[in-house]
Each structure stands twice: as structure tokens, then as C-alpha cells.
N, C-alpha and C positions, 0 to 999 in steps of 0.2 A: 529554610531548608534548601539544600543544594539540589539543583536540577540533575536529572539522570542523563545518561548518554543517549544521543540520537544517532541512529544508524540507518542508512538507506542501502537497500540491497536491490540492485538492478540486474536485469538479464532478459534474454529472450524467452520464448515459450519453451518449457521443458529444459531449462538451463540448470535447474537445481537450486534456484534462488529461495524457494519456500523451505526446502530442507535445510539449507545453509542457515537461514534466519531462525528456524526452530532449534538447530544445534547451538547457535550463538546465544539464544535466549536461555536455553537450559544451562549453559555455563555461567550465566549471570546470577542464577539462583533467585530465591525469593518467590513471592506469590506472583503468578503470571496470568495475564488476560490476553486472550486471542480475539481480535476483532475481524470477523469475516465479512467481506463486502459483497460476495456473490449473491445474485438472485437466482433461485432455482426455476428458471424460465422454461426449461424443457428437460427431457429425460437425460440427454447427454450432460447437461450442466448439473443435474442432480447426481449423476455418477461421479463427476469431477469433485463435487462438494463432499461426497461420501469418501472418496479416495483421500482427500485432505484430512478428513476426520480420522481415518485410520492411521495416516502418517503422523498426525499430531499426537495421538495416544492420550493417555490420562495426564493429569497434572496441570491442566489448563481450565480456567473459567473461560467461557465462550460467550461472546455477544455477536449476534448476527445483525449487522447494521449496514444497509446498502447506501445510505445517504448522510446521516448525521454523526460522522465519526468524531467531530469536535465535541459534540455533546457527551459521547461515551468517554472521551479523554477527560472531560470536565468532571465526570462522576466516578473517576477511577481511584478514589482514595483507598489506600490499603494495598495497592499493587506496587510491586517493585519493577515489573517489566510488562510492557504492552507490545504485542506484535500485531501489526495491521497488515492484512493480506487480502486484497492488494489494491494499490492506488489506481491502476488503470481500469479495474472493474468499477471502482468507486467513480472514476471520471466518466466512464460510459453511462453509469446510472444517473449521474448529475446531468450529463448532456441529454439523456433520454427524458429526464424529468421536465426539462424545458421543452415547450412545444416547438421551439426553433433551436435545435441543438448546436447551431452555429452562432449563438448569442455570446460572443467572445467576452464582452465586458462583465456580464452577469456570471458567466462561468468562472472567469478569473477572480471575481469577488469571492466565490465559494472556495477556490483554490487557496487564495490568500488567507481566508479564515481558517482553513485546515492547517496550513503551514504555521500560522501563528499559534494555534492550539498545540501543535507538536513542539514548537519552540519553547513555549511557556510551561510545558508539562513537567511535573516533578518526577514521575517514574521514568526509567529508561524506556525508550521507544525504538523498536525496529520496524521499519516500513519497507514492504516489498512492492516493487513496481516493475513493469515491463519496459524495456528499451525498445521503442517501436520505430525509431528514426533511422535504422540501418538498412531498411529494405527499399523497395521501389516506391516511387511517388504514387499514392493511391489515385485511382481514376475518378473518384467521386468527390464532390464538395464536402460531404460529411466525413469521408475517410481522411481527407487532407486536414479538415478542422480538428478531428480527433488526434491525428498524429502530431500536429502542431501544438495542440493544447497539452498532450501528454509530455512533450518535450519541455514546455514551459513549467508544467507541474514538477517534473523531475529536477529541473534546474533550481527551482525555488526550494524544493525539499533538500537538495544537495547543499544549498547555501547554509541551512540551519543545522545540517548533520555534522556531527563530530567525525564520523567515519562514513565512507561510501565504498561499497564493494560492487564489482561487476562480475557476473558469473557467465562463463562460456563452457559448455559441455561438463558442467559440474565442478569446474575449477574456478575458485574465487580469486579475483585480482583486486587488491586494495588500491583505490584511486585517491582516497583522502584519509 
């Protein structure tokens, strides 16, 4: 069986990347699975999650999985399209899950496992991620570790992607 398309959608906060990915997925047709990585840790995050639910609308099967996305991909038989939203929330969950969130080698092993699962997947996969490296250098060790790891994660995902888009102010730019 032929592997599906792999599409990485990057952008800053409120750049329109999730909406763009939803629209692209709808054009692909077929049975669709939405993988949500957010954890409802507070009221504000619960409101964000609810806004994404409303934006997504019907027509999606949904799995809320903050850590084991590769397992969800492995169990995704019968889907033509999977949308993962978003990698940077997943990365923060992984880093938080380790008692020392700056354990680079262990975190990179998780990153590589996810990237490989996406690469091998039969369904088409759209992956949404934040571009966090365009701002100032964070003033904390944790902030710098997260920014650096997000950059590595995005680079590795871009390597396996057939297409990469970068959104600014709701405008998509095709990079690959």
C-alpha cells in the first residue's frame, strides 16, 4: 500500500495554521482523525480546546493524546487523513513528563520515534507546529531548551514531509 502525503504546517501563535490544516485535510477527503495534544491544565487552556472543537466542526473522529502520538498513528487503520495539532504542545508535554525537562538525549529519542511513525504511516498526515525560533532568546534554561528542541523537532519533521507551509497573518507560504 502506498504511503500518504506528509504535510507540516508551521506558524506563530494565531497565525492561522490550524485553520489552514483543517481546510487542507477537508480537501483530501476520506475518513479523518484529529489527534489533539493539549492538556486542559487550566481554565484558559480549556477555553482554547473548546474553541478548536468549534472550529473543527463535525466530520472528525478525535483522539486526545498528549504523549503517545506514535501509538495513535499505529492504530489508525481505516483513516485516510490524520491531523496532529500540535507538535509544540506535544513537546512541552514530553519535556514536562521527564523530571528534568532538559534531558536532551531522552527527548530527542521521543522526537525521533514520532518522526519515524509519521514517515512510515499509510494515511496522509498533516502536522501543525509552532515556529518558536523567530523571537528573542529566552532568559531561562528551560525556555532555551524548549526553543532549541522545538527547532530540532520541526527540522526533523520537515525532512520527512512532502510539503511544508509557513503561515503568517493567515497567509500560507509553501516552503517545500
